[in-house]
N, C-alpha and C positions, 0 to 999 in steps of 0.2 A: 695112786693121784689121778688126774684127772686127763690125763694124756697116755696113749696105746700108741709106740711106734709098731706098725706091721710090714712085713714083706711077702707077697706072693711067691713062691719058689717054684721053680721046675723040676722034674721028676732025679733030675742030675742035681740039683740043690742051687743051680742057678739063681739070681733073680730075677723076676719077670715083672715083677713093680712093687712099687713101697707105698705106703701111706699110710698119714698120721690118722688115728681117733679122738680128738677132741672133745671133751663133757662138757656143756654149754649149761647153765640154769641151776635151779634146785638139785642136791646130793640123794634126793631120797630117792623111794622107788616106783611114785608115782606117775601117772604116763605126763608126759609134759608137752606143752604148747608147741606148734610146731613153730615159732619166734624162736623156739632155744638150737634150732640147727641150722643153719647159716655157712654157704659154700664160702671159703677163704680163699683168695686169687688175689694175685697181683692184676693189677690196669682194667678191670672189669667191675660192672655193679650187679652182676647176673647173680639173684637168690636163688634155692632151691629149697625145698622144707617137706616134710612127709608128717603128713598130718590125718588120722590119728597115730601117734604111736604109745605103745605096744600098736600093732596096726592089725585092721580086719578087713573083710571082702569091698567096705566102700573107704578103704584109703587112696586118697589123693596123692602123688607128686603135683606139687603146687611148682611151678615155675616163673622165672619173669627175667626175660629178654630183653638186653638192650639193642639187639641187633638182630635184625635172621641169621636164622643159625642153621646148622645139621645137630640134633641133637639125640645123642644113644645111651638108652638106659640100659643096665646088666644086673643082675643079683646073684650072688655071691654067697657061700655060706661062709665062714668062719675060718673054713681048711681050703678054699679058693673054689671049691665046685661050683659049677656053672652052672644056674636055673633056669635061666629064661634072658630073654633080652627084646629092645623091641628098638625103631630109630624112625626118626620123623625130621620133615622140612619144618621149621618153625617161622612167623613171624613175629618180629619184635612186638614184646608187651607180655600180659599174664596167660599163662595155661595151667588148665588143671586135666594132668594126664593119671591113666589107671597104671599102679603096679604094673612089670610087666609077664608078672605070675601072677594070678589071684592068693592071697593070702591063704585060702581053705587047702591049696594045693601044696604047702610048706607047713614040715613039722613045725612042736614048737621050739624056740632057740632063738637066735642071732643071726640075723641079714647083713648084709652090706652091698647099698645101690650106690652101683658106680653112676656116675652121667659125666658125659662128654659132650661139650658143649662150647662154642664160643673159644677153641682152642685152648680150651681148658678143662682136667679131669677133676673131678670130686668124687669122696667117699662118703657116703653116711652110713652112720649102722641103725637098722631097727630089729624092734624086738614083734615075734609071733608069739600070743603066750597056747 
């Protein structure tokens, strides 16, 4: 389907974190426009986009903040291995940020960008070819 329920587990099998990946937009395998990826959270209008996707070294994380916020970005593979992180304090408004790890340092595959800002965590899938 268009929805994948995921869990990050500890080595002992306990649930460390849960998230859902949903497919928005066309169902074919061509790169999708950034507008097809949107943070879904209750009570705020913050938006985050990864463009282009599949990614390249010019890929940006586009973030729109309602208010000043600490922002933390982390990249994980689909089994939960962390590949990189960055954090910063940003003012309200539009921001264009690099991925925490250049895509040239990632093997081909599907990765997850975890973004924490405004008290909300969102997870967005992206592809490295």
